[in-house]
C-alpha positions in Angstrom: 60.7 -0.1 -177.8 59.7 1.9 -175.0 63.7 2.9 -174.7 63.7 4.2 -178.0 60.6 6.5 -177.9 61.0 10.4 -177.0 59.1 9.6 -174.2 61.4 7.2 -172.8 64.4 9.4 -173.7 62.4 12.2 -171.3 61.6 9.8 -168.5 65.2 8.8 -168.4 66.3 12.1 -168.0 63.1 13.0 -165.6 64.1 10.1 -163.0 68.0 11.3 -163.3 67.5 14.9 -162.6 68.9 15.2 -159.5 71.9 12.6 -160.3 72.7 14.5 -163.6 72.8 17.9 -162.0 76.0 16.7 -159.8 77.3 15.3 -162.8 76.8 17.8 -165.6 77.5 21.0 -163.0 81.0 18.7 -162.0 82.8 19.8 -165.8 82.8 23.6 -166.5 81.3 24.9 -169.6 84.7 26.5 -170.8 86.5 22.7 -170.5 83.3 21.2 -172.9 83.1 23.8 -175.4 87.0 25.0 -174.9 87.5 24.6 -178.9 84.2 26.5 -179.8 84.5 29.7 -177.5 86.5 31.7 -180.2 83.2 31.7 -182.2 80.9 33.8 -179.9 79.6 36.4 -181.0 80.6 39.7 -179.1 77.9 40.5 -176.1 75.3 42.3 -175.8 73.7 39.3 -178.0 70.4 36.9 -178.1 71.7 33.4 -177.5 69.4 30.4 -177.4 70.6 26.8 -175.4 68.2 24.2 -177.2 67.9 21.1 -174.2 69.5 23.2 -171.9 69.7 20.1 -169.3 70.4 22.0 -165.5 71.7 25.1 -166.7 75.4 25.0 -166.7 75.8 26.4 -170.4 72.5 28.6 -170.2 74.2 30.1 -166.9 77.5 30.5 -168.3 76.3 31.9 -171.7 74.2 34.5 -169.2 77.0 35.2 -167.0 79.4 36.6 -170.2 76.9 39.0 -170.9 74.3 37.1 -173.2 70.3 37.5 -173.2 69.6 33.5 -173.0 66.7 31.7 -173.8 67.1 28.0 -172.7 64.9 25.5 -173.6 64.1 22.0 -172.2 61.3 19.9 -172.6 61.8 17.6 -168.9 60.0 19.5 -166.1 62.5 18.2 -163.9 65.6 19.5 -165.5 64.1 23.0 -165.6 63.8 22.8 -161.7 67.3 21.8 -161.0 68.4 24.5 -163.7 66.6 27.1 -161.5 67.4 25.9 -158.1 71.3 25.5 -159.2 71.7 29.2 -161.0 68.8 30.7 -159.2 71.1 34.3 -160.4 71.4 33.8 -163.6 69.8 36.3 -166.1 67.7 33.3 -167.8 64.4 32.7 -168.9 63.9 28.7 -168.9 61.3 27.6 -171.2 59.4 24.1 -172.3 60.4 22.8 -175.7 61.6 20.3 -177.7 63.3 20.2 -181.4 62.3 19.3 -184.4 59.4 22.0 -183.7 60.6 24.4 -180.9 57.2 25.4 -180.7 57.1 29.1 -179.2 61.0 30.0 -179.5 61.3 33.3 -181.6 64.7 34.2 -182.8 66.3 35.7 -184.5 69.5 34.6 -182.4 73.1 35.5 -182.5 74.2 32.0 -181.2 72.5 29.0 -180.9 74.0 26.6 -178.8 73.1 22.3 -178.7 75.5 20.5 -176.1 74.5 16.7 -176.1 71.3 17.2 -177.8 71.2 15.8 -181.2 72.0 12.3 -180.6 68.8 12.2 -179.5 67.0 12.8 -182.5 66.0 10.1 -185.1 66.9 10.4 -188.9 63.6 11.6 -190.2 64.0 14.3 -187.3 67.2 15.8 -188.4 66.7 17.5 -191.9 63.4 19.4 -190.0 65.3 20.2 -186.8 68.4 21.9 -188.8 66.2 23.6 -190.9 64.3 25.1 -188.1 67.3 26.2 -186.2 68.3 27.8 -189.0 65.5 30.3 -189.6 66.0 31.1 -186.1 70.0 32.1 -186.7 70.5 35.9 -187.0 72.0 36.6 -190.5 75.9 35.9 -189.6 74.7 34.2 -186.3 76.7 30.6 -185.4 75.0 27.4 -184.2 77.1 25.2 -182.4 76.4 21.6 -182.2 78.1 19.2 -180.0 77.8 15.3 -180.8 78.6 12.3 -178.3 80.6 9.4 -180.3 80.3 5.9 -179.7 78.7 3.0 -179.3 74.7 4.0 -177.9 73.8 3.1 -174.3 70.2 0.7 -174.6 68.3 2.9 -171.8 67.1 5.6 -174.0 66.6 6.4 -177.7 70.3 7.5 -179.0 72.2 7.9 -182.1 76.2 7.8 -183.1 75.9 10.4 -185.6 79.1 11.6 -187.8 80.3 15.5 -187.6 80.0 15.1 -192.1 76.1 14.2 -191.5 75.2 17.2 -189.5 77.4 19.4 -192.2 75.9 17.9 -195.4 72.2 18.3 -193.6 73.0 21.9 -192.6 74.4 23.0 -195.9 71.2 21.9 -197.1 69.3 24.2 -195.1 71.2 27.1 -195.9 74.4 27.5 -193.4 78.3 27.6 -193.9 80.0 25.3 -192.5 82.5 27.2 -189.6 84.4 24.6 -188.0 84.6 20.8 -187.1 86.1 19.5 -183.9 86.6 15.6 -183.5 87.9 13.6 -181.0 87.6 15.2 -177.9 87.8 13.3 -174.8 85.1 12.7 -172.7 85.2 14.9 -169.6 83.3 12.4 -167.2 86.0 9.9 -168.0 84.2 7.4 -170.0 86.8 5.9 -172.0 84.3 4.3 -175.1 82.2 7.8 -175.3 84.3 10.9 -177.6 82.9 14.1 -178.5 82.8 16.3 -181.9 81.4 19.2 -182.6 80.4 21.3 -185.7 80.3 24.9 -185.7 77.8 26.5 -188.8 77.3 30.1 -190.0 73.6 31.5 -190.8 73.8 34.0 -194.1 76.0 37.3 -194.1 75.6 39.6 -191.2 
């Protein structure tokens, strides 16, 4: 069905871009990622925000002194991001997992916020290997995971943190931390968030 396809996901975000700009920007980078912030490397460093959406996290990383590449497949979201964060030192790029064509590492930190849930099971091993290849030795990969019944209007999966950790280990990454059952910052009672922090090889 169209609602479960990649095109269906991108169409949803394209049609909702303006509304999502207000929704996503209503919560801060710090409140969403507070349990992981101590794992960020010291700037200056290179950061990659995959599935950057409306640019909240990319702009926040840039404000902290990182050189940021923000990858987002939906043109309408990239336009909203550039408008909302015109002064952020961010390079906005088109691209999507599992390939991330044209993206060149290494990156000291890679962030995927509310992205992994859209990847089909067969895409996840390819995606984690691609991310591992882009991560600098000693770098940090941060993935947030939406938990709860997926909506029916776009492709989404409920993925446990242990599944991500297992595939990451297979790809040569190290598990640094898991965060479980964080409250949804948008007030959705049926949704909670987990996070997985992974490390690259020795730095």
